[in-house]
C-alpha positions as CSV (number, residue, x, y, z in Angstrom):
1,S,0.0,0.0,0.0
2,A,3.0,2.3,0.6
3,I,4.1,2.0,-3.1
4,S,0.5,2.5,-4.3
5,Q,0.0,5.5,-2.1
6,Q,3.2,7.3,-3.2
7,L,2.8,6.6,-6.9
8,G,-0.9,7.6,-6.7
9,D,0.0,10.8,-4.9
10,Q,2.4,11.7,-7.7
11,G,-0.1,10.8,-10.4
12,A,2.3,8.1,-11.6
13,L,0.0,5.1,-11.1
14,P,-2.6,4.7,-13.9
15,D,-6.3,4.4,-13.0
16,G,-7.2,0.8,-12.1
17,A,-3.5,-0.3,-11.6
18,S,-2.6,-2.3,-8.5
19,V,0.7,-3.1,-6.7
20,V,1.3,-6.6,-5.4
21,V,4.3,-7.5,-3.3
22,T,5.4,-11.0,-4.3
23,G,8.4,-11.6,-2.1
24,L,10.4,-10.3,0.9
25,N,14.0,-11.7,0.6
26,N,16.5,-12.3,3.4
27,D,18.9,-9.7,1.8
28,G,16.3,-7.0,2.3
29,T,15.0,-6.7,-1.2
30,V,11.2,-6.4,-1.8
31,Q,9.8,-8.0,-5.0
32,Y,6.7,-6.5,-6.4
33,E,4.5,-6.4,-9.5
34,I,2.4,-3.5,-10.8
35,Q,-0.6,-4.7,-12.8
36,M,-2.2,-2.2,-15.2
37,F,-4.2,-1.9,-18.3
38,G,-3.1,0.5,-21.0
39,A,-4.9,1.7,-24.1
40,S,-2.0,1.1,-26.4
41,S,1.6,0.0,-26.5
42,A,2.8,3.6,-26.4
43,D,0.6,4.5,-23.4
44,S,1.8,1.4,-21.5
45,G,5.4,2.2,-22.3
46,A,4.9,5.8,-21.2
47,A,3.3,4.8,-17.9
48,I,6.2,2.4,-17.1
49,T,8.7,5.2,-17.8
50,V,6.9,7.6,-15.4
51,M,6.7,4.9,-12.6
52,E,10.4,4.0,-13.1
53,S,11.3,7.7,-12.8
54,S,9.3,8.2,-9.7
55,L,10.6,5.1,-8.0
56,S,14.2,6.1,-8.7
57,Q,13.9,9.3,-6.8
58,S,15.2,9.4,-3.2
59,S,12.2,11.4,-2.1
60,T,9.8,8.7,-3.3
61,L,11.8,6.0,-1.6
62,A,12.0,8.0,1.6
63,S,8.2,8.5,1.6
64,I,7.6,4.8,1.0
65,S,9.9,4.0,4.0
66,A,8.1,6.5,6.2
67,T,4.7,5.1,5.3
68,V,5.8,1.5,6.0
69,R,7.2,2.6,9.4
70,S,4.1,4.5,10.3
71,K,1.6,1.7,9.4
72,S,3.7,-1.0,11.0
73,A,4.0,1.0,14.3
74,G,0.2,0.6,14.8
75,S,0.2,-3.2,14.2
76,T,-1.6,-5.1,17.0
77,A,-2.0,-8.4,15.2
78,T,1.8,-8.9,14.9
79,P,3.6,-6.7,17.6
80,S,7.1,-8.0,16.6
81,I,6.7,-6.5,13.1
82,S,6.7,-3.0,14.6
83,G,10.2,-3.4,15.9
84,A,11.4,-5.0,12.7
85,M,10.1,-2.2,10.6
86,S,11.1,0.7,12.9
87,S,14.2,1.5,11.0
88,V,13.2,0.3,7.5
89,S,14.6,2.3,4.6
90,A,14.1,1.8,0.9
91,S,17.4,2.7,-0.8
92,G,16.8,1.9,-4.5
93,N,14.5,0.4,-7.1
94,T,15.5,-1.9,-10.0
95,Q,13.0,-2.9,-12.7
96,V,13.2,-6.6,-13.4
97,S,10.6,-7.0,-16.1
98,T,7.1,-6.0,-17.2
99,S,4.4,-8.4,-18.2
100,G,1.2,-8.0,-20.2
101,L,0.5,-6.6,-23.6
102,T,-1.7,-3.9,-25.2
103,M,-2.0,-4.5,-28.9
104,T,-2.8,-2.6,-32.0
105,S,-5.6,-4.1,-34.2
106,A,-3.0,-5.7,-36.5
107,E,-1.1,-7.2,-33.6
108,E,-4.3,-8.6,-32.1
109,E,-5.3,-10.3,-35.3
110,E,-1.9,-11.9,-35.5
111,A,-2.0,-12.9,-31.8
112,K,-5.5,-14.5,-32.3
113,I,-4.0,-16.9,-34.8
114,Y,-1.1,-17.8,-32.5
115,F,-3.4,-18.5,-29.5
116,A,-6.0,-20.4,-31.6
117,N,-3.3,-22.7,-33.0
118,A,-1.7,-23.1,-29.6
119,I,-4.9,-24.0,-27.8
120,S,-5.8,-26.5,-30.6
121,S,-2.4,-28.3,-30.5
122,S,-2.1,-28.2,-26.7
123,L,-5.5,-29.8,-26.2
124,G,-4.4,-32.8,-28.4
125,A,-6.7,-35.8,-28.1
126,N,-9.0,-33.9,-25.8
127,L,-10.2,-31.9,-28.8
128,P,-12.7,-33.9,-31.0
129,E,-11.7,-34.5,-34.6
130,E,-12.4,-31.6,-36.9
131,A,-13.2,-29.3,-33.9
132,I,-12.2,-25.7,-34.5
133,V,-10.8,-23.2,-32.0
134,T,-11.6,-19.6,-32.8
135,V,-10.1,-16.7,-30.8
136,T,-12.5,-13.7,-30.9
137,S,-10.4,-11.1,-29.0
138,V,-7.2,-10.5,-27.1
139,E,-7.8,-7.5,-24.8
140,N,-7.7,-6.4,-21.2
141,G,-5.5,-9.3,-20.1
142,A,-7.9,-12.0,-21.4
143,V,-8.0,-14.2,-24.5
144,S,-11.6,-14.9,-25.6
145,Y,-12.3,-18.0,-27.6
146,F,-14.9,-20.5,-28.6
147,I,-14.6,-24.1,-29.7
148,T,-16.9,-25.5,-32.5
149,M,-17.3,-29.2,-32.7
150,N,-19.7,-31.8,-34.2
151,V,-20.6,-34.8,-32.0
152,D,-23.0,-37.6,-32.4
153,S,-25.0,-37.0,-29.2
154,S,-25.5,-34.7,-26.2
155,A,-23.7,-37.1,-24.0
156,D,-20.7,-37.1,-26.4
157,G,-20.8,-33.3,-26.4
158,S,-20.9,-33.1,-22.6
159,A,-18.0,-35.6,-22.3
160,A,-15.9,-33.6,-24.8
161,V,-16.6,-30.3,-23.0
162,S,-15.7,-31.8,-19.7
163,S,-12.4,-33.2,-21.1
164,I,-11.5,-29.8,-22.6
165,H,-12.2,-27.9,-19.4
166,S,-10.2,-30.5,-17.4
167,S,-7.3,-30.2,-19.7
168,L,-7.3,-26.4,-19.7
169,A,-7.2,-26.5,-15.9
170,T,-3.8,-28.4,-15.9
171,T,-0.5,-26.6,-15.6
172,S,1.0,-28.8,-18.4
173,T,-1.6,-27.7,-20.9
174,L,-1.2,-24.0,-20.0
175,N,2.6,-24.3,-20.3
176,A,2.2,-26.0,-23.7
177,I,0.0,-23.1,-24.9
178,A,2.6,-20.6,-23.7
179,E,5.5,-22.4,-25.3
180,S,3.6,-22.7,-28.6
181,V,2.8,-19.0,-28.7
182,V,6.4,-18.1,-27.9
183,A,7.8,-20.4,-30.5
184,V,5.5,-19.3,-33.3
185,S,5.5,-15.6,-32.5
186,S,9.4,-15.6,-32.6
187,S,9.1,-15.7,-36.4
188,S,6.7,-12.7,-36.6
189,S,7.6,-9.8,-38.8
190,N,6.5,-7.5,-36.0
191,P,9.4,-7.1,-33.6
192,T,7.2,-5.5,-30.9
193,L,4.8,-8.4,-30.9
194,T,7.7,-10.9,-30.9
195,N,9.4,-9.2,-28.0
196,A,6.2,-8.9,-26.0
197,M,5.5,-12.6,-26.3
198,S,9.0,-13.8,-25.8
199,G,8.5,-14.6,-22.1
200,I,4.8,-15.3,-22.0
201,T,3.5,-17.6,-19.3
202,V,-0.1,-18.9,-19.0
203,A,-0.6,-18.7,-15.3
204,S,-4.1,-20.1,-14.8
205,N,-7.4,-21.1,-16.5
206,A,-10.8,-20.2,-15.0
207,V,-13.7,-22.2,-16.5
208,G,-16.6,-20.0,-17.5
209,A,-19.8,-20.9,-19.4
210,T,-20.3,-23.5,-22.2
211,A,-22.2,-23.4,-25.5
212,E,-23.2,-26.8,-27.1
213,S,-24.3,-27.6,-31.5
214,P,-11.3,-13.0,-23.5
215,G,-6.0,-8.4,-24.3
216,L,-2.7,-8.3,-23.5
217,I,-0.6,-4.9,-22.0
218,N,2.5,-4.1,-24.1
219,A,5.5,-5.7,-22.5
220,M,9.2,-5.4,-22.9
221,S,9.9,-9.0,-21.9
222,G,6.7,-11.1,-22.0
223,A,2.9,-11.5,-21.4
224,I,0.8,-13.4,-18.9
225,V,-2.5,-15.1,-19.7
226,S,-4.1,-15.1,-16.3
227,S,-7.5,-16.7,-16.7
228,N,-10.0,-18.4,-19.0
229,T,-13.7,-17.7,-19.0
230,K,-15.9,-20.4,-20.3
231,G,-18.6,-19.4,-22.7
232,T,-22.0,-21.1,-23.4
233,T,-23.0,-24.4,-25.1
234,T,-26.0,-24.8,-27.5
235,E,-27.3,-28.0,-29.0
236,S,-30.0,-28.7,-31.7
237,T,-31.9,-31.9,-31.7
238,V,-32.7,-33.3,-35.2
239,A,-34.0,-36.6,-36.6
240,K,-31.9,-38.5,-39.1
241,L,-33.8,-40.2,-41.9
242,T,-32.4,-42.5,-44.6
243,S,-34.1,-43.1,-47.9
244,S,-32.7,-45.4,-50.6
245,G,-33.7,-46.1,-54.2
246,Q,-32.5,-46.9,-57.7
247,L,-32.5,-45.0,-61.0
248,T,-32.6,-46.9,-64.3
249,T,-30.2,-45.3,-66.8
250,N,-28.6,-46.2,-70.2
251,L,-25.1,-46.4,-68.6
252,G,-23.2,-49.5,-69.6
253,A,-20.3,-51.2,-67.9
254,L,-17.9,-48.7,-66.3
255,S,-14.3,-49.1,-65.1
256,S,-13.7,-48.5,-61.4
257,I,-12.3,-45.0,-62.2
258,E,-15.2,-44.2,-64.4
259,K,-17.7,-45.5,-61.8
260,A,-16.2,-43.3,-59.1
261,E,-16.3,-40.2,-61.2
262,T,-19.8,-40.9,-62.6
263,S,-21.0,-41.4,-59.0
264,E,-19.9,-37.9,-58.1
265,Y,-21.7,-36.4,-61.1
266,L,-24.9,-38.3,-60.2
267,E,-24.7,-37.3,-56.5
268,D,-24.3,-33.6,-57.4
269,A,-27.0,-33.8,-60.1
270,I,-29.6,-35.4,-57.8
271,S,-28.8,-33.0,-54.9
272,A,-29.0,-29.9,-57.1
273,T,-32.2,-31.0,-58.9
274,L,-34.0,-31.8,-55.6
275,R,-32.8,-28.6,-53.9
276,A,-33.9,-26.5,-56.9
277,S,-37.4,-28.0,-56.5
278,G,-37.4,-27.4,-52.8
279,D,-37.7,-31.1,-52.0
280,L,-34.3,-31.7,-50.3
281,P,-34.0,-30.3,-46.7
282,E,-30.9,-28.3,-45.8
283,G,-28.0,-30.5,-44.7
284,S,-29.2,-33.6,-46.5
285,E,-26.7,-35.7,-48.4
286,V,-27.0,-37.9,-51.5
287,T,-24.7,-40.9,-51.8
288,V,-24.5,-43.2,-54.9
289,T,-23.7,-46.6,-53.5
290,D,-23.4,-48.6,-56.8
291,I,-23.8,-48.5,-60.6
292,D,-24.2,-52.0,-61.9
293,E,-23.4,-53.3,-65.4
294,S,-26.9,-52.8,-66.6
295,G,-26.9,-49.1,-65.7
296,V,-29.0,-49.3,-62.5
297,V,-27.9,-46.6,-60.1
298,S,-28.4,-47.3,-56.4
299,Y,-28.4,-44.3,-54.1
300,T,-29.1,-43.3,-50.5
301,I,-30.4,-40.0,-49.3
302,T,-29.6,-39.0,-45.7
303,L,-31.9,-36.3,-44.3
304,Y,-31.6,-34.3,-41.0
305,V,-35.0,-32.8,-40.1
306,S,-36.8,-31.5,-37.1
307,P,-38.2,-34.3,-34.9
308,S,-41.6,-32.7,-35.2
309,A,-41.6,-32.6,-39.0
310,D,-43.8,-34.9,-41.2
311,H,-41.1,-37.4,-42.0
312,E,-43.3,-39.6,-44.1
313,N,-44.4,-36.7,-46.3
314,T,-40.7,-35.5,-46.7
315,V,-39.7,-38.8,-48.1
316,K,-42.8,-39.1,-50.2
317,K,-42.0,-35.7,-51.8
318,I,-38.5,-36.8,-52.7
319,N,-39.7,-40.1,-54.2
320,S,-42.4,-38.3,-56.2
321,A,-39.9,-35.8,-57.6
322,L,-37.5,-38.6,-58.6
323,S,-40.4,-40.3,-60.4
324,S,-41.0,-37.2,-62.5
325,P,-39.7,-37.2,-66.1
326,T,-38.8,-33.5,-65.7
327,T,-36.6,-34.3,-62.7
328,L,-35.0,-37.3,-64.4
329,S,-34.3,-35.2,-67.5
330,S,-32.7,-32.5,-65.4
331,I,-30.4,-35.0,-63.7
332,A,-29.4,-36.5,-67.0
333,T,-28.6,-33.1,-68.5
334,S,-26.6,-32.1,-65.4
335,V,-24.5,-35.3,-65.5
336,T,-23.9,-35.0,-69.3
337,S,-22.8,-31.4,-68.8
338,A,-20.4,-32.2,-66.0
339,A,-18.9,-35.1,-67.9
340,S,-18.2,-33.0,-70.9
341,A,-15.9,-30.8,-68.9
342,S,-14.1,-33.7,-67.4
343,S,-10.5,-34.6,-68.3
344,T,-11.6,-38.3,-68.2
345,S,-13.4,-39.6,-71.3
346,I,-16.5,-41.5,-70.3
347,S,-18.3,-42.4,-73.5
348,A,-21.3,-43.8,-71.7
349,L,-22.2,-40.3,-70.4
350,S,-22.2,-38.6,-73.8
351,S,-25.8,-39.4,-74.3
């Protein structure tokens, strides 16, 4: 409180900044940290310079000493401290390092990428396959992010979220994130950002809210990620329907390569034609499972619809559309057009 008081009286301590004493050594040195939030790198650097200047003045050190002696003299909880502090004197101040980072917009965008990649790689097997980590902001000492993942059920989603939160609560994961950010940022073309992140440590992770389906103060030697706030989790319940059928075509025997390419043309053509007529729900998939030697095309349509939807009518509309000569003609035209632009010659598709 003596340091805070003296810097505050001189107007050298930024609004919202706090002083924390982290150690009292046997040789008489006092270790402390000043935590603050600056609007920009320039503002933070200027504030540090002002505080250094103030703490290097003998008058400031004398005032700090006097304040400590005065406050300790009235201690009743620990009487012995009064005697120990009766002759205390602060004789000098040495800046060891600064931590934190205030970024420009460009620096923040670059840092977002570093943190997103670091979180993804550090979570390892705890992150479901194809899950995506997106960092939305790096400001005021917090990195905000959300994780998007596709799972088969609510239970799987809850298990994945629990695993992720558990991992982000471990020191090894936090250290891995810090090490990854330091390693990647060292190659940045921005020397200010590289220097600021060169000594970054991720100190802790506080779980916030979850959704199922938060900046950094410019530093001369490093940054500290002090906490994590969990977001929210949202989940949509859908019904999965599968409908299969066969189309009779004039296709002849195809090689395995031709069959694979033709299957793609047919899948795209069926999907596009049914979507154009409004008969294929969003997110549905068409898969051609076989094309036999007589030209019969076997297919499966997987649909994801609301549980309350009229499932029978949905399938009936698709079957009706695929029985229409107009629909079949559109599919044939689409396949022929796609094949004509292919580098592979498939004579059976020319007509």
